[in-house]
KEGUMAR-129745 format. One record per residue: residue number from 1; residue in one letter; x, y, z of N, C-alpha, C, O, CB in turn. Coordinates in pm, 1 decimal, decimal comma, padded with zeros to 6 digits. Each point is the difference from the previous one (the first is absolute). Glycine has a CB too. Example, Ala and Ser with C-alpha at 12.3 -4.5 7.8 and 13.67 -1.06 7.14 Angstrom:
BEGIN
> 1;A;01319,0;-00569,0;00780,0;-00089,0;00119,0;00000,0;00090,0;00120,0;00000,0;00103,6;-00001,9;00066,5;-00292,8;-00115,4;00058,1
> 2;S;00154,2;00222,3;-00196,6;00082,0;00119,0;00006,0;-00077,0;00109,0;00073,0;00050,9;00110,8;00016,9;00067,5;-00173,6;-00231,4
This chain:
BEGIN
> 1;X;13549,2;08890,9;20035,5;00118,5;00072,8;-00041,2;00014,5;00124,1;00087,9;-00097,4;00069,2;00029,3;00075,4;-00154,8;-00267,6
> 2;X;00141,7;00110,8;00277,9;00030,4;00120,1;00076,8;00031,8;00111,3;-00098,5;00097,7;-00009,0;-00074,4;-00010,6;-00125,9;00272,3
> 3;X;-00168,2;00238,9;-00199,1;00018,5;00113,1;-00091,4;00051,3;00120,2;00078,6;-00078,3;00075,9;00057,1;-00106,1;-00161,0;-00209,3
> 4;X;00316,9;00101,8;00154,7;00059,5;00109,4;00076,3;-00036,2;00136,4;-00056,2;-00002,3;00099,0;00073,2;00188,4;-00250,4;-00013,7
> 5;X;-00214,3;00157,0;-00189,1;-00037,8;00128,0;-00059,8;-00134,6;00049,7;00051,3;-00025,0;00120,5;00003,4;00155,3;-00182,7;-00205,8
> 6;X;-00216,8;-00030,8;00242,2;-00132,7;00040,2;00046,8;00002,8;00047,9;00145,2;-00097,5;00057,1;00048,9;-00003,2;-00221,2;-00208,3
> 7;X;00210,0;00141,1;00226,1;00011,0;00038,7;00140,6;00063,7;00137,7;00007,7;00122,2;00014,2;-00004,9;-00103,0;-00256,0;00078,5
> 8;X;-00103,4;00341,8;-00061,6;00048,5;00137,3;00005,0;00065,5;00028,6;00134,0;-00037,5;-00055,9;00103,0;-00142,2;00125,8;-00262,3
> 9;X;00277,5;00017,6;00155,1;00065,2;00043,1;00123,3;-00099,4;00079,8;00083,1;-00073,6;00083,8;-00052,2;00300,1;-00079,2;-00061,2
> 10;X;-00227,7;-00031,2;00241,4;-00090,7;00068,3;00091,4;00072,4;00115,6;00068,0;00118,9;-00009,0;00030,3;-00247,5;-00204,7;00006,7
> 11;X;00056,5;00320,5;-00013,8;00054,0;00110,1;00078,9;-00045,4;-00016,8;00144,1;-00111,6;-00044,4;00027,0;00112,0;00198,8;-00228,1
> 12;X;00087,0;-00118,5;00291,9;-00030,8;-00006,8;00142,0;-00016,4;00143,4;00048,5;00094,3;00079,0;-00005,6;00033,9;-00299,0;00038,1
> 13;X;-00245,8;00252,8;00014,3;-00027,1;00135,3;00049,1;00041,0;00007,9;00146,5;-00043,5;-00080,1;00082,7;-00148,3;00110,0;-00246,9
> 14;X;00276,7;00068,5;00194,5;00046,9;00019,7;00137,1;-00019,9;00146,0;00037,6;00046,5;00090,2;-00069,7;00123,2;-00277,9;00047,4
> 15;X;-00238,9;00209,7;00132,6;-00014,0;00134,9;00052,8;00113,7;00020,3;00099,3;00002,3;-00061,8;00106,5;-00257,3;00064,1;-00138,5
> 16;X;00349,2;00084,7;-00003,5;00118,4;00020,3;00081,8;-00035,6;00076,6;00126,4;-00110,5;00053,3;00010,7;00254,3;-00055,6;-00216,2
> 17;X;-00053,7;00008,7;00299,9;-00028,4;00059,4;00130,4;-00031,1;00149,0;-00008,3;-00059,6;00056,1;00092,0;00207,6;-00226,9;00008,8
> 18;X;-00107,6;00235,9;-00211,3;-00032,8;00142,0;-00017,5;-00131,9;00018,8;-00075,3;-00039,4;00112,8;-00029,8;00284,3;-00060,0;00030,3
> 19;X;-00313,1;-00164,1;-00031,2;-00128,5;00005,1;-00068,2;00009,3;-00012,0;-00150,9;-00102,5;-00011,6;-00067,2;00024,4;00149,7;00252,2
> 20;X;00199,7;-00135,6;-00240,0;00016,8;-00010,1;-00145,1;-00031,1;-00142,1;-00045,5;00044,4;-00096,9;00061,5;00130,5;00279,4;-00058,2
> 21;X;-00252,6;-00194,2;-00113,2;-00034,0;-00129,7;-00056,3;00106,3;-00039,0;-00102,5;00026,1;00073,7;-00095,1;-00274,0;-00032,2;00133,0
> 22;X;00308,1;-00157,1;-00017,4;00106,2;-00049,4;-00087,2;-00050,6;-00126,0;-00070,1;-00057,3;-00088,4;00063,8;00239,4;00185,4;00087,3
> 23;X;-00160,9;-00104,5;-00281,3;-00033,9;-00120,4;-00075,8;00129,8;-00072,1;-00033,2;00075,0;00041,8;-00088,2;-00285,5;00064,8;-00009,0
> 24;X;00235,8;-00214,5;00168,3;00122,6;-00077,0;-00016,9;-00027,1;-00115,2;-00096,6;-00099,6;-00071,3;00012,4;00179,0;00133,4;00221,2
> 25;X;00010,7;-00078,6;-00329,4;-00012,2;-00112,8;-00092,0;00027,2;-00130,1;00074,2;00076,1;-00003,7;00096,7;-00006,4;00149,3;-00290,4
> 26;X;-00132,1;-00249,8;00147,4;00018,8;-00131,8;00058,1;00148,9;-00034,9;-00000,7;00066,0;00016,3;-00102,6;-00297,1;-00087,9;00026,0
> 27;X;00285,0;00024,2;00188,4;00142,4;-00035,2;00004,0;00033,9;-00110,4;-00099,2;-00081,3;-00088,2;-00027,3;00086,9;00155,1;00267,0
> 28;X;00115,2;-00060,2;-00292,7;00047,4;-00102,0;-00092,6;00061,9;-00115,9;00076,2;00024,4;00009,3;00120,2;00015,0;00165,8;-00294,9
> 29;X;-00014,6;-00282,7;00104,9;00065,1;-00116,2;00059,9;00138,4;00038,1;00051,9;00042,1;-00047,3;00105,5;-00169,8;-00106,0;-00259,6
> 30;X;00197,9;00238,0;00080,8;00133,4;00044,0;00043,4;-00007,7;00069,9;00136,1;00087,5;-00018,7;00084,6;-00017,1;00043,9;-00326,1
> 31;X;-00174,7;00055,0;00262,4;-00016,2;00068,2;00128,9;-00030,5;-00099,2;00111,1;00051,6;00013,2;00111,0;-00132,6;00190,9;-00230,5
> 32;X;-00002,7;-00303,7;00090,7;-00030,6;-00103,1;00099,1;00126,4;-00076,3;00038,5;00021,6;-00029,9;00117,4;-00254,6;00009,1;-00209,9
> 33;X;00316,9;-00010,6;-00007,3;00124,2;-00071,7;00028,8;00089,9;00082,9;00090,7;00059,7;-00052,3;00094,1;-00075,9;-00065,7;-00315,1
> 34;X;00025,6;00247,8;00192,3;00083,5;00086,6;00083,3;-00048,8;-00001,0;00144,1;00079,5;-00012,5;00093,1;-00030,0;00157,2;-00291,9
> 35;X;-00181,4;-00131,5;00216,9;-00054,3;00002,0;00135,7;00018,2;-00135,5;00068,1;00028,9;-00006,1;00119,5;-00195,8;00180,1;-00190,2
> 36;X;00150,2;-00281,4;-00004,2;00016,6;-00133,9;00056,9;00144,1;-00026,8;00041,5;00025,0;-00077,7;00092,2;-00214,1;-00000,7;-00233,7
> 37;X;00283,5;00142,5;00073,8;00141,7;-00021,5;00029,6;00051,1;00084,0;00116,2;00111,5;-00020,9;00047,6;-00080,7;-00033,6;-00285,5
> 38;X;-00111,8;00149,3;00283,7;00041,5;00084,9;00112,2;-00027,9;-00075,0;00130,1;-00107,3;-00057,5;00018,3;00060,5;00271,0;-00150,6
> 39;X;00144,0;-00211,8;00220,9;-00019,7;-00064,7;00129,6;-00108,0;00072,9;00078,4;-00013,6;00121,9;-00010,2;00253,6;-00198,4;00012,2
> 40;X;-00315,7;00002,3;00075,3;-00115,2;00054,2;00071,3;00037,0;00113,5;00095,0;-00082,0;00088,4;00024,9;-00023,4;-00311,6;-00043,0
> 41;X;00226,5;00222,2;00071,3;00040,2;00105,5;00093,2;00081,6;00111,5;-00066,1;00056,0;00085,3;00068,8;-00057,7;-00256,9;00110,1
> 42;X;00008,3;00170,7;-00312,4;00073,6;00102,5;-00074,8;-00096,7;00112,6;-00037,5;-00051,0;00005,4;-00111,9;00215,0;-00178,9;00021,2
> 43;X;-00187,7;00262,7;00186,3;-00097,2;00107,5;-00022,3;00038,4;00090,9;-00116,4;-00086,8;00043,7;-00075,5;00033,4;-00051,8;00317,8
> 44;X;00181,2;00036,7;-00257,3;00043,6;00085,3;-00111,4;-00024,2;-00068,5;-00133,4;-00043,4;00064,1;-00095,8;00216,3;00040,1;00243,5
> 45;X;-00145,4;-00233,8;-00154,8;-00023,2;-00074,9;-00123,6;-00147,4;-00006,6;-00035,8;-00038,1;00016,8;-00115,8;00241,1;-00150,4;00164,1
> 46;X;-00285,4;00109,0;00052,8;-00145,1;-00003,4;-00022,0;-00047,3;00137,3;-00046,5;-00078,6;00010,8;-00094,1;00050,5;-00191,0;00270,3
> 47;X;00076,1;00284,3;-00109,9;-00038,7;00135,6;-00038,1;00039,4;00033,8;-00141,6;-00076,2;00064,4;-00072,1;00097,9;00001,2;00307,5
> 48;X;00096,3;-00108,0;-00276,3;00048,0;00027,8;-00136,1;-00091,8;-00062,6;-00104,6;-00033,7;00063,5;-00099,9;00269,1;-00053,4;00186,3
> 49;X;-00275,9;-00135,5;-00062,8;-00088,8;-00067,9;-00094,5;-00139,1;00063,0;00002,9;-00062,2;00016,1;-00105,0;00192,5;-00229,9;00134,4
> 50;X;-00179,9;00249,5;00088,0;-00130,5;00065,1;00008,5;-00000,7;00132,7;-00075,7;-00096,9;00032,1;-00068,9;00059,2;-00141,9;00291,1
> 51;X;00144,9;00186,1;-00209,5;00009,8;00127,2;-00072,4;-00001,5;-00025,8;-00150,7;-00063,9;00073,1;-00075,7;00194,3;00029,6;00267,2
> 52;X;-00059,3;-00207,4;-00234,2;-00000,5;-00034,8;-00142,5;-00141,1;-00034,5;-00047,1;-00042,8;00042,5;-00107,3;00279,1;-00126,2;00127,3
> 53;X;-00308,0;00006,1;00061,7;-00137,9;-00035,7;-00035,1;-00088,8;00124,1;-00003,8;-00080,2;00016,2;-00092,0;00112,5;-00242,9;00196,1
> 54;X;-00018,3;00314,4;-00004,5;-00082,1;00121,2;00005,1;00032,2;00094,5;-00114,8;-00088,7;00069,0;-00050,3;00076,2;-00091,7;00297,9
> 55;X;00138,0;00026,5;-00289,2;00038,7;00088,6;-00110,1;-00046,7;-00051,3;-00135,7;00007,2;00072,2;-00099,5;00189,6;-00003,4;00233,5
> 56;X;-00243,7;-00191,0;-00138,3;-00057,9;-00055,3;-00122,5;-00148,1;00039,5;-00003,0;-00089,1;-00084,7;00004,4;00255,2;-00112,2;-00008,3
> 57;X;-00189,3;00329,4;-00003,9;-00137,0;00050,7;00008,3;-00034,4;00085,3;-00121,2;00087,4;00042,8;-00075,4;-00072,2;-00047,0;00324,8
> 58;X;-00143,5;00027,4;-00265,9;-00048,3;00082,8;-00111,3;-00027,8;00142,3;00045,8;-00052,2;00081,2;-00076,4;-00046,8;-00284,3;-00030,9
> 59;X;00133,1;00233,0;00230,3;-00031,1;00130,2;00058,7;00116,5;00098,3;-00007,2;-00011,5;00112,6;00048,4;-00146,6;-00228,8;00102,4
> 60;X;00269,2;00075,7;-00210,1;00119,2;00084,1;-00013,9;00057,7;00043,7;00134,4;00072,0;00099,5;00007,5;-00162,6;-00020,9;-00224,6
> 61;X;00059,3;-00152,0;00321,9;00056,9;00029,8;00131,6;00125,4;-00083,9;00017,8;00001,8;-00118,7;-00032,6;-00230,1;00174,6;00129,3
> 62;X;00331,7;00005,8;-00045,3;00125,0;-00070,4;00026,2;00020,7;-00011,0;00150,6;00006,5;00100,3;00071,0;00092,8;-00016,9;-00288,8
> 63;X;-00089,3;-00204,9;00263,8;00019,7;-00027,0;00142,1;00147,6;-00015,1;00030,9;00079,9;-00036,7;-00086,2;-00303,7;-00074,1;00097,9
> 64;X;00259,0;00139,9;00113,6;00133,6;-00023,4;00054,1;-00016,9;-00089,9;00121,3;-00109,4;-00012,0;00055,1;00199,5;00236,9;-00138,9
> 65;X;00018,5;-00287,5;00124,5;-00005,9;-00088,6;00117,2;-00052,6;00075,6;00121,6;-00071,1;-00057,4;00082,5;00263,1;-00077,7;-00173,5
> 66;X;-00158,0;00262,3;00102,7;-00043,7;00078,8;00115,4;-00151,9;00021,0;00001,9;-00056,4;00032,7;00104,4;00278,8;00081,5;-00106,1
> 67;X;-00288,8;-00132,7;-00112,7;-00146,2;00012,5;-00003,5;-00068,4;-00112,6;00077,6;-00116,1;00012,5;00039,0;00135,0;00100,6;-00261,5
> 68;X;00053,2;-00222,3;00244,4;-00056,1;-00112,3;00076,2;00014,0;00020,6;00150,2;-00071,2;-00062,7;00078,4;00125,2;-00088,1;-00269,0
> 69;X;00038,6;00239,6;00231,4;00030,2;00018,8;00142,3;-00121,0;00036,0;00086,8;-00009,8;-00051,0;00111,6;00233,7;00121,8;-00184,0
> 70;X;-00316,6;00014,6;00027,0;-00112,9;00033,9;00087,7;-00107,2;-00108,6;00011,5;-00091,6;00012,9;00081,3;00134,8;00220,7;-00142,0
> 71;X;-00033,4;-00340,4;-00019,0;-00101,1;-00105,2;00005,7;00011,9;-00078,8;00129,7;00109,9;-00036,8;00041,5;-00108,8;00021,6;-00291,9
> 72;X;-00114,4;-00010,1;00313,5;00002,9;-00084,7;00118,8;00000,6;-00146,6;-00044,3;-00014,1;-00029,2;-00118,8;-00108,4;00205,8;00256,7
> 73;X;00138,3;-00266,7;-00044,4;00014,4;-00141,2;-00036,0;-00124,8;-00054,6;-00069,9;00011,2;-00082,5;-00090,7;00143,2;00054,3;00285,4
> 74;X;-00270,7;00072,6;-00154,4;-00123,3;-00044,4;-00064,5;-00008,8;00047,1;-00143,8;-00039,3;-00076,2;-00088,3;-00072,1;00078,4;00309,3
> 75;X;00147,8;00122,9;-00245,0;-00002,5;00054,2;-00136,1;00101,3;-00071,2;-00088,7;-00029,8;-00033,4;-00114,7;-00043,2;00255,6;00205,2
> 76;X;00192,1;-00245,2;-00037,6;00104,6;-00066,8;-00076,9;-00039,9;-00143,3;-00033,9;00018,9;-00045,5;-00112,8;00153,0;00189,9;00224,3
> 77;X;-00226,7;-00214,5;-00014,1;-00045,3;-00136,9;-00023,0;-00111,0;-00003,2;-00105,0;00001,0;-00085,6;-00088,5;00060,9;00025,7;00324,8
> 78;X;-00157,5;00152,5;-00227,0;-00110,3;00005,4;-00096,6;00052,6;00028,4;-00140,5;-00048,2;-00057,6;-00097,5;-00107,1;00136,9;00279,0
> 79;X;00253,9;00009,5;-00191,7;00058,5;00032,6;-00129,8;00067,4;-00122,0;-00061,5;-00021,1;-00030,7;-00117,3;00054,6;00267,3;00192,6
> 80;X;00046,6;-00305,3;00003,4;00067,9;-00120,6;-00049,8;-00101,7;-00106,1;-00040,4;00013,6;-00062,1;-00105,4;00183,9;00111,6;00252,8
> 81;X;-00298,8;-00070,4;-00064,4;-00101,1;-00100,9;-00030,5;-00077,6;00035,3;-00125,7;-00032,1;-00088,2;-00079,6;00014,0;00036,8;00322,4
> 82;X;-00012,3;00178,4;-00261,8;-00073,9;00040,7;-00118,9;00083,0;-00023,9;-00125,3;-00050,2;-00052,8;-00099,2;-00073,5;00224,1;00234,0
> 83;X;00250,1;-00132,6;-00130,1;00086,1;-00019,8;-00116,7;00026,6;-00147,9;-00024,5;-00003,9;-00044,8;-00114,6;00109,7;00267,3;00157,2
> 84;X;-00079,3;-00298,3;00061,4;00025,3;-00143,1;-00015,0;-00128,2;-00076,4;-00029,7;00004,5;-00108,1;-00058,6;00189,4;00128,9;00214,0
> 85;X;-00307,5;00034,2;-00115,7;-00128,6;-00062,9;-00028,8;-00025,1;-00012,9;-00147,5;-00074,5;-00088,2;-00042,8;-00011,8;00178,9;00253,2
> 86;X;00147,5;-00004,0;-00289,8;-00015,3;-00010,2;-00144,4;00063,4;-00128,6;-00050,4;-00049,9;-00060,1;-00095,1;00048,7;00310,4;00075,5
> 87;X;00110,0;-00293,2;00081,4;00063,4;-00125,9;-00036,5;-00092,0;-00115,9;00034,9;-00016,9;-00092,9;-00079,0;00244,9;00193,2;00114,6
> 88;X;-00288,1;-00094,3;00084,5;-00089,3;-00107,5;00041,5;-00122,4;-00008,7;-00090,2;-00046,4;-00109,5;-00031,8;00125,6;00138,3;00266,5
> 89;X;-00131,4;00086,0;-00275,6;-00115,7;00000,5;-00090,7;00037,3;-00062,2;-00133,7;-00078,2;-00075,9;-00057,1;-00011,9;00281,9;00169,8
> 90;X;00207,8;-00174,8;-00162,4;00044,7;-00057,2;-00127,1;00022,3;-00150,0;00012,7;-00030,4;-00075,3;-00092,5;00136,7;00293,8;00032,3
> 91;X;-00053,7;-00262,0;00172,9;00022,1;-00142,6;00022,9;-00131,9;-00077,5;00000,0;-00003,6;-00116,5;-00039,7;00208,9;00172,5;00172,3
> 92;X;-00313,0;00008,0;-00088,4;-00129,0;-00066,2;00012,4;-00086,5;00013,8;-00124,3;-00102,7;-00067,1;-00010,8;00115,7;00108,1;00253,1
> 93;X;00026,6;00045,4;-00337,7;-00079,2;00022,7;-00120,9;00015,7;-00121,1;-00094,0;00111,5;-00033,0;-00040,4;-00082,8;00286,9;00062,7
> 94;X;-00139,3;-00319,2;-00056,6;00010,0;-00117,0;-00086,5;00038,1;00034,6;-00143,0;00041,3;-00088,3;-00075,1;-00209,1;-00020,7;00218,4
> 95;X;00155,1;00234,4;-00182,8;00035,2;00039,9;-00136,6;00141,1;00048,7;00004,4;00054,8;00039,9;-00102,7;-00291,9;00021,0;00041,0
């Protein structure tokens, strides 16, 4: 039996470029759908969804699209992979 109640939401710890530690709540299915619906070359659309995911945090920090601007390509890719990795982990969880 799949017991969704036993599967607690995971927090994703992210150390931001200014050194601040942010605890982001696990993205919801609605957030994954939004990101999946954005075209791969739509940087503004991707940024908008990433900001929404980052703002779903327990640290009371509010991000803006401009907060993503200083990230280099490696940092941005790592951020997306970390957030999307939560979906992959859930897909692989037998419970």
